[in-house]
C-alpha positions as CSV (number, residue, x, y, z in Angstrom):
1,M,-25.5,-41.9,80.8
2,K,-25.5,-43.5,77.7
3,T,-24.7,-41.6,74.4
4,E,-28.3,-42.1,73.1
5,E,-29.4,-40.4,76.1
6,I,-28.0,-36.9,75.2
7,N,-29.9,-34.6,73.7
8,L,-27.8,-33.5,70.7
9,P,-29.7,-30.3,69.8
10,E,-30.1,-29.0,73.1
11,V,-26.1,-29.5,74.1
12,I,-25.0,-28.5,70.7
13,G,-27.2,-25.9,69.5
14,R,-27.9,-24.9,65.8
15,G,-25.3,-24.4,62.9
16,Y,-23.4,-27.5,63.1
17,G,-25.7,-30.6,61.7
18,A,-23.7,-31.2,58.6
19,F,-20.2,-31.0,60.4
20,W,-21.6,-33.5,63.0
21,H,-22.7,-36.0,60.7
22,N,-20.3,-35.6,58.2
23,K,-17.8,-38.6,57.5
24,N,-15.4,-37.5,54.7
25,R,-11.6,-37.7,55.1
26,Y,-11.5,-34.3,55.7
27,R,-13.6,-31.8,57.3
28,V,-12.5,-28.0,57.1
29,L,-14.0,-25.7,59.7
30,K,-13.0,-21.9,59.3
31,G,-15.0,-19.3,61.5
32,G,-15.3,-15.8,63.0
33,R,-14.6,-15.2,66.8
34,G,-17.4,-16.5,68.9
35,S,-18.6,-19.1,66.7
36,K,-18.3,-21.9,69.0
37,K,-16.3,-24.0,66.3
38,S,-13.7,-25.4,68.9
39,V,-16.1,-26.4,71.5
40,T,-18.5,-28.1,68.7
41,T,-15.5,-30.2,67.7
42,A,-14.5,-31.2,71.6
43,L,-18.2,-32.1,72.0
44,W,-18.1,-34.4,68.8
45,F,-14.8,-35.8,69.9
46,I,-16.0,-36.8,73.6
47,Y,-19.4,-38.0,72.1
48,N,-18.2,-40.1,69.2
49,I,-15.2,-41.7,71.3
50,M,-17.9,-43.1,73.5
51,K,-20.3,-44.1,70.5
52,H,-17.6,-46.1,69.0
53,P,-16.0,-48.8,71.4
54,K,-12.9,-49.4,69.0
55,A,-12.1,-45.6,68.1
56,N,-9.2,-43.6,69.6
57,A,-8.2,-39.9,68.2
58,V,-5.4,-37.3,68.6
59,V,-5.4,-33.7,68.9
60,V,-2.8,-31.6,67.6
61,R,-1.3,-28.0,67.8
62,K,1.7,-26.3,65.9
63,T,3.4,-26.5,69.6
64,F,2.5,-29.3,72.0
65,N,2.5,-27.1,75.3
66,T,-0.4,-25.1,74.1
67,H,-2.9,-27.6,74.2
68,K,-3.3,-27.5,78.2
69,D,-5.1,-24.3,78.2
70,S,-7.2,-24.7,75.2
71,T,-8.0,-28.0,73.5
72,F,-7.5,-30.3,76.7
73,A,-9.3,-27.8,78.8
74,Q,-12.3,-27.7,76.2
75,L,-12.7,-31.5,76.0
76,K,-12.9,-31.5,79.9
77,W,-15.4,-28.8,79.4
78,A,-17.2,-30.9,76.9
79,A,-17.5,-34.0,78.8
80,K,-18.8,-32.0,81.5
81,R,-21.5,-30.3,79.3
82,L,-22.9,-33.9,77.9
83,G,-23.0,-35.0,81.6
84,V,-20.2,-37.5,81.3
85,Y,-17.3,-36.4,83.2
86,N,-17.1,-39.1,85.5
87,K,-16.9,-41.8,82.8
88,W,-13.5,-39.8,81.7
89,R,-10.0,-39.8,83.3
90,F,-8.3,-36.4,82.3
91,T,-4.4,-36.9,82.9
92,L,-1.6,-33.9,82.5
93,S,1.5,-36.4,82.5
94,P,0.9,-38.1,80.2
95,L,-1.4,-35.5,78.6
96,E,-4.4,-37.8,77.9
97,C,-8.4,-38.3,77.9
98,V,-9.1,-41.5,78.7
99,Y,-12.9,-43.3,78.3
100,V,-12.4,-45.3,81.3
101,A,-14.8,-47.9,80.3
102,T,-12.9,-49.2,77.1
103,G,-9.4,-47.4,77.8
104,Q,-10.2,-45.7,74.4
105,K,-7.8,-42.4,74.5
106,I,-7.7,-38.8,73.0
107,L,-4.2,-38.0,72.6
108,F,-2.6,-34.5,72.2
109,R,0.8,-33.9,69.6
110,G,2.4,-31.0,68.6
111,F,4.0,-30.0,65.3
112,D,7.0,-29.5,67.1
113,D,7.6,-33.2,67.9
114,P,7.8,-34.8,64.6
115,L,8.9,-38.2,65.7
116,K,5.8,-38.4,68.4
117,L,3.7,-37.3,65.2
118,T,4.6,-40.6,63.5
119,S,4.5,-42.9,65.7
120,M,0.9,-42.4,67.4
121,T,-0.9,-45.7,66.5
122,V,1.9,-47.6,68.9
123,D,0.2,-45.6,71.7
124,V,-3.5,-46.3,71.0
125,G,-3.8,-49.3,68.6
126,V,-6.9,-48.0,66.1
127,L,-6.3,-44.1,65.7
128,C,-9.3,-43.1,63.4
129,W,-9.6,-39.4,64.1
130,A,-7.5,-36.6,64.3
131,W,-8.5,-32.8,64.9
132,I,-5.4,-30.1,64.0
133,E,-6.8,-26.9,66.4
134,E,-5.6,-23.3,64.9
135,A,-4.4,-25.0,62.0
136,Y,-3.7,-21.5,60.4
137,E,-0.2,-22.1,62.9
138,I,0.7,-25.2,60.6
139,D,3.4,-23.6,58.2
140,S,2.9,-25.4,54.9
141,S,0.7,-27.9,53.3
142,D,3.7,-30.6,53.3
143,D,3.9,-30.4,57.1
144,F,0.3,-31.5,57.1
145,D,0.3,-34.1,54.3
146,T,3.3,-35.3,56.6
147,F,1.1,-35.9,59.7
148,D,-2.0,-37.1,57.5
149,E,0.0,-39.8,56.4
150,A,0.2,-41.0,60.1
151,I,-3.9,-41.7,60.0
152,R,-3.2,-44.7,58.4
153,G,-4.3,-48.6,59.0
154,E,-7.5,-50.6,58.2
155,M,-10.6,-49.5,59.9
156,P,-12.7,-51.8,62.2
157,D,-16.4,-51.8,60.8
158,G,-18.5,-49.0,61.1
159,L,-15.1,-46.6,61.7
160,W,-13.9,-44.0,59.2
161,K,-10.4,-42.0,58.9
162,Q,-11.2,-38.6,59.5
163,V,-8.8,-35.2,60.0
164,T,-10.6,-32.1,61.3
165,L,-9.1,-28.8,60.6
166,T,-10.7,-25.7,62.7
167,Y,-9.2,-22.2,62.6
168,N,-9.7,-18.5,62.1
169,P,-8.8,-17.3,58.8
170,W,-6.4,-14.7,59.6
171,I,-4.4,-14.0,56.3
172,N,-5.7,-14.8,53.0
173,S,-2.2,-16.2,51.6
174,H,-2.4,-19.5,54.0
175,W,-2.2,-22.6,52.2
176,T,-5.6,-23.8,53.7
177,K,-7.2,-21.1,51.1
178,D,-5.9,-22.2,47.9
179,R,-6.1,-26.0,49.1
180,Y,-9.5,-26.4,50.6
181,W,-11.3,-22.8,49.2
182,D,-10.1,-21.7,45.9
183,K,-10.1,-25.2,44.9
184,K,-12.7,-28.2,45.6
185,Y,-10.0,-30.8,47.4
186,P,-11.5,-34.5,46.9
187,D,-13.3,-36.0,50.1
188,T,-13.2,-32.6,51.5
189,F,-16.6,-31.2,53.5
190,R,-16.3,-27.0,54.1
191,L,-18.4,-25.1,56.8
192,T,-17.7,-21.3,57.3
193,T,-19.4,-20.6,61.0
194,T,-20.1,-17.2,62.4
195,Y,-21.0,-15.7,65.6
196,K,-24.6,-16.1,64.6
197,C,-24.4,-19.5,65.1
198,N,-23.8,-19.2,68.8
199,E,-27.1,-18.9,70.5
200,W,-25.0,-18.7,74.0
201,L,-22.9,-15.7,73.0
202,D,-23.9,-13.0,75.4
203,D,-25.2,-9.5,74.3
204,Q,-21.9,-7.7,75.1
205,D,-19.7,-10.0,73.3
206,R,-22.2,-10.1,70.3
207,K,-22.4,-6.3,70.3
208,K,-18.9,-5.8,70.0
209,I,-18.4,-8.2,67.2
210,I,-21.5,-6.8,65.2
211,D,-19.7,-3.3,65.8
212,L,-16.7,-3.9,63.9
213,E,-18.8,-3.7,60.8
214,F,-18.9,0.0,61.0
215,S,-15.7,0.7,62.6
216,N,-13.4,-1.8,61.3
217,P,-14.8,-3.1,58.2
218,D,-11.6,-5.1,57.4
219,R,-11.6,-6.9,60.5
220,Y,-15.2,-7.6,60.5
221,K,-14.5,-9.7,57.4
222,V,-12.7,-12.1,59.5
223,V,-13.7,-11.8,63.1
224,G,-17.2,-11.5,61.9
225,L,-17.9,-13.4,58.8
226,G,-15.2,-15.9,59.1
227,E,-13.6,-14.9,55.7
228,Y,-9.8,-14.5,54.7
229,G,-7.9,-11.9,55.0
230,I,-5.8,-9.9,57.3
231,P,-8.2,-7.9,59.6
232,G,-7.8,-4.3,60.1
233,G,-4.7,-4.7,57.5
234,T,-1.0,-5.4,58.3
235,Y,1.2,-3.4,60.6
236,F,3.9,-3.9,58.5
237,D,2.4,-2.8,55.2
238,E,6.4,-1.8,54.0
239,F,7.1,-5.7,54.2
240,R,7.5,-7.1,50.7
241,T,8.9,-10.7,49.7
242,D,10.5,-9.6,47.0
243,I,12.4,-6.9,48.5
244,H,12.8,-8.1,52.0
245,V,13.6,-12.3,51.5
246,I,17.3,-12.9,49.5
247,E,19.1,-16.0,48.7
248,P,21.4,-17.1,51.5
249,F,25.3,-16.4,51.0
250,V,28.3,-16.7,53.0
251,I,28.9,-13.8,55.5
252,P,31.9,-12.1,55.0
253,P,34.2,-12.6,58.3
254,E,34.7,-9.2,59.0
255,W,31.2,-8.2,59.4
256,K,30.0,-7.7,63.1
257,R,27.3,-10.7,63.9
258,Y,24.8,-10.3,66.7
259,T,22.0,-12.6,68.5
260,T,18.7,-11.6,69.6
261,K,15.9,-13.6,71.4
262,D,12.5,-14.0,72.6
263,Y,12.4,-16.7,75.1
264,G,9.5,-18.7,76.6
265,L,8.7,-22.2,77.2
266,D,6.1,-22.2,74.6
267,M,8.7,-20.5,72.4
268,L,12.6,-20.0,71.7
269,A,13.0,-17.7,68.9
270,N,16.6,-16.8,68.3
271,Y,18.3,-15.2,65.3
272,W,21.6,-14.5,64.3
273,I,21.9,-11.2,62.6
274,A,25.3,-9.8,60.4
275,V,25.7,-6.0,59.7
276,D,28.0,-5.1,56.9
277,S,29.9,-1.8,56.5
278,H,27.4,0.2,55.6
279,G,24.8,-1.0,58.5
280,K,22.7,-3.3,56.5
281,A,21.4,-6.0,58.5
282,Y,20.9,-9.4,57.3
283,V,18.8,-11.9,59.5
284,Y,20.4,-15.0,58.2
285,K,19.9,-17.8,60.8
286,E,16.8,-18.9,62.8
287,L,16.1,-20.8,65.7
288,Y,12.4,-21.5,66.5
289,K,11.7,-24.1,69.0
290,S,9.4,-24.5,71.6
291,N,9.8,-26.8,75.1
292,F,13.0,-26.0,75.8
293,I,14.1,-25.2,79.7
294,I,16.9,-22.5,79.7
295,S,20.0,-24.4,80.3
296,D,19.0,-26.9,77.1
297,A,18.0,-23.4,74.8
298,A,21.6,-22.6,75.9
299,K,23.0,-25.3,74.8
300,E,21.2,-25.7,71.4
301,I,21.9,-22.3,70.7
302,K,25.6,-22.8,71.3
303,R,25.3,-26.0,68.9
304,I,23.7,-23.7,66.0
305,N,26.3,-21.1,66.7
306,G,29.4,-23.3,66.3
307,D,32.3,-20.9,66.3
308,E,30.9,-17.9,65.3
309,K,31.9,-14.8,66.7
310,I,29.1,-13.1,68.3
311,Y,29.6,-9.5,68.9
312,Q,26.4,-8.8,71.3
313,K,23.6,-10.6,72.1
314,F,20.4,-9.2,73.1
315,A,17.2,-10.1,75.0
316,P,14.2,-8.8,76.5
317,P,14.5,-7.4,80.0
318,D,11.8,-9.8,81.4
319,L,14.7,-12.5,81.6
320,W,16.4,-10.6,84.2
321,N,13.4,-10.7,86.6
322,R,14.6,-13.0,89.9
323,R,12.5,-16.3,91.0
324,Q,11.7,-16.2,94.4
325,E,12.4,-19.8,95.1
326,T,15.9,-19.8,93.6
327,G,16.8,-16.0,93.6
328,K,18.0,-16.9,90.2
329,S,17.1,-15.0,87.1
330,A,16.5,-16.7,83.4
331,V,19.5,-14.7,82.6
332,D,21.9,-16.2,85.7
333,I,21.0,-19.8,83.9
334,F,22.1,-18.6,80.5
335,R,25.0,-17.0,81.7
336,E,25.7,-20.2,83.5
337,N,25.5,-22.1,80.1
338,G,27.7,-19.9,78.5
339,E,25.1,-17.7,76.7
340,N,26.2,-14.0,78.1
341,L,23.0,-11.8,77.2
342,I,22.4,-7.5,76.9
343,K,19.2,-6.1,78.0
344,A,17.4,-4.9,75.4
345,N,14.5,-1.5,75.7
346,N,11.3,-2.9,75.6
347,D,9.5,0.0,74.4
348,R,7.0,-1.6,72.2
349,V,5.3,1.3,70.3
350,Q,9.0,3.0,69.4
351,G,10.5,-0.5,68.7
352,W,7.9,-1.3,66.4
353,Y,8.5,2.5,64.6
354,N,11.8,1.9,64.5
355,L,11.2,-1.6,62.7
356,K,8.9,0.0,60.1
357,E,12.0,2.4,59.4
358,W,14.5,-0.4,58.9
359,L,11.9,-2.4,56.7
360,K,11.2,0.8,54.7
361,P,12.0,0.0,50.9
362,Y,14.9,2.5,49.3
363,Q,16.8,2.5,46.3
364,D,20.4,2.0,46.5
365,E,23.4,3.4,44.7
366,Q,22.8,1.1,41.7
367,G,19.2,1.7,41.8
368,I,17.8,-1.9,43.2
369,T,15.1,-1.7,45.4
370,T,16.1,-2.9,48.8
371,A,16.0,-2.2,52.5
372,N,18.1,-2.0,55.6
373,L,16.9,-5.2,57.1
374,V,16.4,-8.1,54.9
375,F,16.2,-12.2,55.8
376,F,17.8,-15.1,54.3
377,K,15.0,-17.3,53.3
378,N,15.9,-19.9,55.7
379,C,14.4,-17.6,58.2
380,V,10.9,-19.1,57.5
381,N,9.1,-18.5,60.8
382,L,10.2,-14.9,61.1
383,I,9.4,-14.3,57.2
384,R,5.9,-16.3,57.9
385,T,4.8,-14.3,61.1
386,L,6.3,-11.0,60.5
387,P,3.6,-9.9,57.5
388,Q,0.9,-11.5,59.7
389,L,1.1,-8.7,62.4
390,Q,-1.7,-6.8,62.7
391,H,-2.8,-3.5,65.1
392,D,-3.9,-3.6,68.4
393,E,-7.5,-3.0,68.5
394,V,-7.0,-0.9,71.9
395,D,-3.8,1.1,70.6
396,P,-3.1,0.9,66.8
397,N,0.3,2.1,67.3
398,D,1.0,-0.9,68.8
399,V,1.0,-4.6,67.3
400,A,-1.8,-6.9,68.6
401,T,-0.2,-9.9,70.8
402,E,-2.9,-12.2,69.4
403,P,-2.5,-14.6,67.6
404,H,0.5,-15.1,70.2
405,E,2.1,-17.6,68.0
406,L,2.4,-14.7,65.4
407,T,5.1,-12.7,67.9
408,H,7.9,-14.5,68.9
409,G,10.0,-13.8,66.1
410,P,8.9,-10.1,65.3
411,D,9.7,-9.6,69.2
412,A,13.1,-11.1,69.0
413,I,13.7,-8.7,65.7
414,R,12.6,-5.7,68.0
415,Y,14.9,-6.3,70.7
416,F,17.8,-5.9,68.3
417,I,16.6,-2.9,66.4
418,A,15.7,-1.1,69.7
419,G,19.5,-0.1,70.1
420,R,19.6,1.0,66.3
421,P,16.3,3.5,65.8
422,R,17.8,5.1,62.9
423,P,19.0,3.2,60.1
424,N,21.6,4.4,57.7
425,T,19.4,4.4,54.8
426,P,21.9,5.6,51.2
427,Q,20.0,7.5,48.7
428,K,20.4,6.6,44.9
429,K,22.9,9.2,43.6
430,K,21.3,11.5,41.2
431,K,23.1,11.8,37.6
432,R,25.2,15.0,37.9
433,D,25.1,17.6,35.1
434,D,28.3,17.7,33.9
435,F,28.7,21.6,34.0
436,F,26.5,23.0,36.9
437,D,27.0,20.2,39.2
438,R,30.8,19.8,38.8
439,E,32.6,20.8,41.6
440,P,35.6,23.3,41.1
441,R,39.1,21.8,41.3
442,E,40.3,24.6,43.6
443,T,38.3,27.2,45.6
444,G,36.7,29.8,43.6
445,E,38.4,28.0,40.1
446,L,35.8,28.5,37.4
447,D,35.6,25.6,35.0
448,Q,36.7,26.0,31.5
449,S,34.1,24.1,30.3
450,Y,31.6,26.1,31.7
451,I,33.1,29.3,30.5
452,N,33.4,27.8,26.9
453,M,29.7,27.0,27.0
454,T,28.4,30.1,28.2
455,L,30.6,31.8,25.4
456,R,29.0,29.9,23.1
457,R,25.2,31.0,23.9
């Protein structure tokens, strides 16, 4: 089947005509749940690669290994939807979509591998188009700009450079809001879509979204209307950047130091925490990287740790599960590579409650507002993800596990806090009255100044 034989209105449906035909340098597509924004983008890429014989494309996410079950699967679905699946070759190693007739490619990359992001043209020649899926995961506009600069070079006749961003607008402090929506960024097409654009959404899913308008208006703003916000409010409303984020300093040698981790191939989140003589905890170092096998993760932790003496190292209980094929657990492999771990308590709800207590602001003896748990500003991913966590829809006492990328750092901190449910919170000392609050020098002794004052009345 040729592209001109495809009945696009029937395949794509309504709501995306302007998006489909736009050729601006940037297409920014934010939308609510079930708005078919990602699958429509996948359809566009498959269709236009076939339509333009010299075009190649790249699809990017925060972490590379999240592509297989998301964008890669969506592009395979799109080829089937367009009736051209047999004209494409989809491979897992390397992860690529190849249009067989011409050899054109759709590549896949992650922001966790900067070298591959800047060498894309070596792999395909003319790289015209890029799709950044779940753009809310990209930490900063600087990271995006570095990637954007890689889409360069002269375009053959009839082709154009274009970067498409698709995402749910989970939090209103994200850089995309200021850049593309609060201001009119040059050469940019913007579109907000909702479940109302999706005529193929089933009645049950549609009703679930509509009901949020009455049961949870804040969440409906994001999920239903595709507008920026924190749906349902943030779980950790105690968190404030001006209180919890501090400038780094040299950790005194006598403070006890700990590490705590959340591990998976999708992300290793490892944190170094120091506790002072008053029990206040300082998260002072962060390792946040994906696609580490266990032995490499242990080696990287050891490299970053250097000669620091760590008192205890916490990890989640699932790392103690033994694999049937090897008889070893993840903890065994960590131990073989010099990383001896302590099993943390994984009571989620109680753990989050404990963390809220540690984050609760208070005034110290000098009258300065602080908290028992603070973060060096270099722990950028923890600082980014913690305030975005939301209440779980089913159990509001728990934290939502989606978006999953937001949970790695906070989970790691929860494992550390699990053994310390009650922080030591010194209160600001009240100013003592010279006469009535002074303790007598000896038991039963009256203070002469009190006697003199009483006699003068």
